[in-house]
C-alpha positions in Angstrom: 6.0 -25.6 -19.2 7.6 -23.1 -21.6 9.0 -19.9 -20.1 6.6 -17.7 -22.0 3.7 -19.6 -20.6 5.0 -19.2 -17.1 5.6 -15.5 -17.7 2.0 -15.0 -18.8 0.5 -17.0 -16.0 2.6 -14.9 -13.5 1.5 -11.7 -15.2 -2.1 -12.8 -15.1 -1.8 -13.5 -11.4 0.0 -10.2 -10.8 -2.7 -8.2 -12.5 -5.6 -10.2 -10.8 -4.1 -9.7 -7.3 -3.5 -6.0 -8.0 -7.1 -5.4 -9.2 -8.7 -7.4 -6.4 -6.4 -6.2 -3.7 -6.3 -2.5 -4.6 -10.0 -2.7 -5.4 -10.7 -4.0 -1.9 -8.8 -1.1 -0.4 -10.7 1.3 -2.5 -14.0 -0.2 -1.4 -12.9 0.0 2.2 -12.1 3.6 1.7 -15.5 4.3 0.4 -17.1 2.7 3.4 -14.6 4.6 5.6 -16.0 7.9 4.2 -19.6 6.5 4.7 -18.6 5.8 8.4 -18.0 9.5 9.0 -21.8 10.0 9.0 -22.6 10.3 5.3 -24.1 6.9 4.8 -26.4 4.2 6.1 -25.2 3.1 9.5 -26.5 -0.4 9.1 -24.8 -0.8 5.8 -21.5 0.4 7.3 -22.0 -2.0 10.2 -22.6 -4.9 7.8 -19.5 -4.1 5.7 -17.2 -4.0 8.7 -18.6 -7.2 10.1 -17.0 -9.0 7.2 -13.4 -10.3 7.6 -12.0 -8.0 4.8 -9.2 -10.3 3.7 -8.9 -9.6 0.0 -6.9 -6.4 0.5 -4.0 -8.6 1.7 -3.4 -9.5 -2.0 -1.8 -6.0 -2.3 1.2 -7.5 -0.5 1.6 -10.3 -3.0 1.6 -8.1 -6.1 5.3 -7.1 -6.3 6.5 -10.6 -5.8 4.4 -11.9 -8.7 5.6 -9.0 -10.8 9.2 -9.7 -9.9 8.8 -13.4 -10.7 7.2 -12.6 -14.0 10.1 -10.2 -14.9 12.7 -12.9 -13.8 11.3 -15.4 -16.3 10.3 -13.0 -19.0 11.6 -14.3 -22.3 14.1 -11.9 -23.8 13.4 -9.5 -21.0 15.8 -7.2 -19.1 14.8 -8.6 -15.7 13.8 -6.9 -12.4 16.5 -4.2 -12.3 14.9 -2.0 -14.8 14.2 1.6 -13.7 10.5 1.4 -14.1 10.2 -1.8 -12.1 12.3 -0.4 -9.2 10.1 2.8 -9.2 7.0 0.6 -9.2 8.4 -1.3 -6.2 8.9 2.0 -4.4 5.3 3.0 -5.1 4.2 -0.4 -3.9 6.2 0.1 -0.7 4.2 3.3 0.0 0.9 1.4 -0.6 2.0 -1.5 1.7 2.9 1.0 4.5 -0.5 2.6 4.1 -2.2 -0.8 4.1 -0.4 -2.0 7.3 -0.1 1.3 9.1 -3.4 3.1 8.4 -5.9 1.0 6.5 -5.8 -2.2 8.7 -5.8 -0.3 12.0 -8.6 2.0 10.9 -10.7 -1.0 9.8 -10.0 -2.7 13.1 -11.2 0.4 15.0 -14.3 0.6 12.8 -15.0 -3.1 13.2 -14.7 -2.9 17.0 -17.0 0.1 17.3 -19.7 -1.1 14.9 -19.6 -4.7 16.4 -20.4 -3.2 19.8 -23.4 -1.4 18.3 -21.9 2.0 18.7 -21.7 4.5 15.9 -18.7 4.1 13.7 -15.7 6.2 14.7 -15.6 9.1 12.2 -11.9 9.7 12.8 -11.1 6.1 11.8 -13.5 6.5 8.9 -11.6 9.6 7.6 -8.3 7.9 8.0 -9.5 4.8 6.1 -11.1 6.9 3.4 -8.0 9.0 2.7 -5.7 6.1 3.0 -7.9 4.4 0.4 -7.5 7.4 -1.9 -3.7 7.5 -1.4 -3.4 3.8 -2.0 -5.4 4.1 -5.2 -3.1 6.9 -6.4 -0.2 4.6 -5.7 -1.9 1.9 -7.8 -2.5 4.4 -10.6 1.2 5.5 -10.6 2.4 1.9 -10.6 0.0 1.0 -13.4 1.3 3.9 -15.4 4.9 2.8 -14.8 4.1 -0.8 -15.9 2.3 0.3 -19.1 4.8 3.0 -20.2 8.0 1.3 -18.8 10.1 4.4 -18.8 13.8 3.8 -19.1 
């Protein structure tokens, strides 16, 4: 397969994983805010009964991006300033995912599965972590589009 084809396949996978993964985190954040008492309790319970696995795609995003840059025809590779900045932004998003989003979801899943009201503190943590993760996604997207040098 030609290098250019491999590059575009990797870019397509990178973009798809970013949109689905970060979109899943954003949706979780919305349901987190709903769990604070502003939404339908039954809908919140149904959402947190699901396994919520798509957000793990966030962790794959930089590896696909780095692989695409490594095979990019006539490219400058992964050590460009914008790609290193984007990797730093992704690291923030990954820390939020693993340190705040997943634990808050687990707490909400536990409380709602037991038939109790959703923990509003966990809902707020999840909601604001979703906002922060989406800001990180927006910054990384801007860096990839503008590619500052």
